[in-house]
C-alpha positions in Angstrom: 8.2 24.2 10.9 5.6 21.8 12.4 8.3 19.9 14.3 9.9 23.1 15.6 6.5 24.4 17.0 5.8 20.9 18.5 9.2 20.8 20.3 8.7 24.3 21.7 5.2 23.5 23.0 6.2 20.2 24.5 9.0 21.8 26.4 7.2 24.9 27.6 7.4 23.5 31.1 11.2 23.7 30.9 11.2 27.4 30.1 13.2 27.9 33.3 16.2 26.5 31.5 16.5 29.7 29.4 17.5 32.0 32.3 19.6 29.2 33.8 21.6 29.0 30.5 22.0 32.7 30.6 23.3 32.6 34.1 25.8 29.9 33.2 26.9 31.9 30.2 27.6 35.0 32.2 29.8 33.2 34.8 32.5 31.4 32.9 34.7 31.8 36.0 32.3 29.5 37.8 31.4 27.1 35.1 34.0 25.5 32.8 33.8 25.4 29.0 33.1 21.7 29.3 30.3 22.2 31.7 28.6 24.9 29.6 29.1 22.9 26.4 27.5 19.8 28.0 24.5 21.9 29.1 24.0 23.0 25.5 24.2 19.3 24.5 21.7 18.4 27.2 19.2 20.9 25.7 19.9 19.4 22.2 19.2 15.8 23.5 15.9 16.9 25.1 14.9 18.4 21.8 16.0 15.3 19.9 14.0 13.0 22.1 10.8 14.9 21.9 11.2 15.8 18.3 12.0 12.2 17.2 15.4 13.2 15.7 18.5 11.1 15.5 21.9 12.0 14.1 24.5 9.5 13.0 28.2 10.6 12.9 30.9 9.2 10.6 34.6 9.9 10.4 35.1 10.9 14.1 38.6 9.4 13.8 39.4 12.2 11.3 39.2 14.9 14.0 42.6 16.3 15.1 43.4 15.4 18.7 46.2 17.7 19.8 45.2 21.2 18.6 42.4 23.7 17.8 40.8 23.5 14.4 38.0 25.0 12.4 35.1 22.9 11.0 33.6 24.2 7.7 30.2 22.7 6.9 27.5 23.0 4.3 24.4 24.7 5.6 20.8 23.4 5.3 18.8 24.9 8.3 18.4 25.6 12.0 19.5 22.1 13.0 22.9 22.0 11.4 25.0 23.3 14.3 23.0 21.2 16.7 23.7 18.0 14.8 27.4 18.7 14.8 27.5 19.6 18.5 25.5 16.5 19.3 28.1 14.3 17.7 31.2 16.3 18.6 32.3 15.4 22.2 35.0 17.9 22.6 33.7 21.5 23.4 33.4 23.6 20.3 31.9 27.0 19.4 30.4 28.5 16.3 30.2 31.6 14.2 26.6 32.7 13.6 24.7 35.5 11.8 24.2 38.2 14.3 20.6 38.9 13.1 19.5 35.4 14.0 21.4 35.1 17.2 19.3 37.2 19.6 16.1 35.1 19.7 15.4 33.7 23.2 17.0 30.3 23.7 19.2 30.8 20.6 20.9 33.7 22.3 21.6 31.7 25.5 22.7 28.7 23.4 25.3 30.8 21.5 26.5 32.6 24.7 27.0 29.3 26.5 29.7 28.3 24.0 31.0 31.8 23.7 30.0 31.9 20.0 30.9 34.7 17.7 28.2 36.9 16.1 28.9 38.0 12.5 27.2 41.1 11.0 26.9 40.1 7.3 26.7 43.7 6.2 29.7 45.0 8.2 33.0 44.2 6.6 35.2 45.6 9.4 33.3 43.7 12.1 33.6 40.5 10.0 37.4 41.0 9.8 37.5 41.4 13.5 35.5 38.2 14.1 38.0 36.4 11.8 40.9 37.6 13.9 39.2 36.7 17.1 38.4 33.2 15.9 42.0 32.7 14.7 43.4 33.9 18.0 41.2 31.5 20.0 41.9 28.5 17.7 45.6 29.1 18.3 44.9 28.5 22.0 43.2 25.1 21.2 39.5 26.0 20.7 37.4 24.5 18.0 34.9 26.4 15.9 32.1 25.6 13.4 31.7 27.9 10.5 29.2 27.7 7.6 31.1 29.3 4.7 27.9 29.5 2.5 26.9 32.3 4.8 23.2 31.2 4.9 20.8 28.6 3.6 17.8 28.4 1.3 14.7 26.3 2.2 14.8 24.1 -0.9 14.3 20.7 0.7 17.3 18.9 -0.4 21.1 18.3 0.1 22.1 21.0 -2.3 25.5 22.6 -1.3 25.6 26.3 -1.7 28.8 28.0 -2.9 31.3 28.9 -0.2 32.7 32.4 0.6 36.5 32.4 0.6 36.9 35.0 3.3 35.6 32.6 6.0 38.6 30.4 5.6 41.0 33.2 6.6 40.3 32.4 10.3 41.9 29.0 10.0 44.6 30.4 7.7 45.6 33.0 10.2 45.8 30.4 13.0 47.7 27.9 10.7 45.2 25.4 12.0 43.7 22.3 10.5 40.6 22.8 8.3 38.0 20.0 8.9 35.4 19.8 6.1 32.1 18.6 7.5 29.3 17.2 5.2 25.8 17.5 6.6 23.1 15.3 5.0 19.4 15.4 5.5 19.6 18.0 8.2 17.0 20.1 6.3 14.4 17.4 7.1 14.3 18.3 10.8 12.5 21.6 10.5 11.5 21.9 6.8 9.4 18.8 6.5 5.8 19.4 7.6 5.8 16.2 9.6 6.4 14.7 13.0 7.7 11.3 11.7 11.1 10.1 12.8 13.9 11.7 11.0 17.6 10.8 10.8 20.4 13.2 9.8 24.0 12.5 9.1 27.3 14.3 9.9 30.5 13.3 8.1 33.8 14.5 9.4 36.2 14.4 6.5 39.9 14.2 6.5 41.4 17.5 7.7 43.4 19.8 5.5 46.5 20.7 7.6 48.5 23.9 7.3 51.4 22.2 5.4 49.0 21.2 2.7 47.4 24.6 2.2 50.1 27.1 3.2 50.8 28.2 -0.4 47.1 28.3 -1.4 44.8 31.3 -1.6 41.5 31.4 0.3 39.6 31.1 -3.0 41.5 27.9 -3.8 40.9 26.5 -0.3 37.2 27.3 -0.5 36.9 25.6 -3.8 38.8 22.5 -2.6 36.7 22.1 0.6 33.5 22.8 -1.4 34.2 20.0 -3.9 35.2 17.5 -1.1 32.0 18.2 0.8 29.9 17.9 -2.4 31.6 14.5 -3.2 30.9 13.3 0.4 27.2 14.3 0.2 26.9 12.5 -3.1 28.5 9.3 -1.6 26.2 9.5 1.4 23.1 9.9 -0.7 24.2 6.8 -2.6 24.4 4.8 0.6 28.2 4.7 0.9 29.1 6.4 4.2 32.5 4.6 4.3 33.4 6.3 1.0 32.0 9.7 2.1 34.5 10.0 5.0 37.4 9.3 2.7 36.7 12.4 0.5 
């Protein structure tokens, strides 16, 4: 939390960026998806520089090149999506808890990439979001989903269990499922320190439709969960080259 407060205070002179982000988000007819995505990344890079945060990416070669896909990642804290977007050059969006998405700056950040807001206590709205994500992935868009549905501040790389329903978005779109293992992301805002911090993002080998077409969402969730757990363990052991092969 100390780093979060420090970054906000140190960038108070850039508060003008918030309404500008809102303006860009409201006018997609003027500003392309690439432009809006890069402006989000610009804000991320400013925060990283002041906050002394660095993120290393591994397995970028595993990302599909010719189609839309859904990235499913473990969840550790507020920095998780930022770490992925920092290292993911192609524009992508995200699905986020509606209750946390209306805070100033967070709201504009989500709107810039046309993110989806998920009401965790509304089953019908959740089903609609899944259908919307599936439809957009079919057109070539990329999304980040955190299938754990939340995170606990436990200061570690523990991987919470995944909710199978989240995977139906990719299943409906018959799109590649890209497991993403996040390591040490919790340190960014949970450590009560301003010392330099390094996080890691591992893009694992995608699970294509032909591989999972006969599987149920519960089976897919379990498979992706175990692959991410194995990657996190390999990364913690200092073997990133093994982690991306999981």
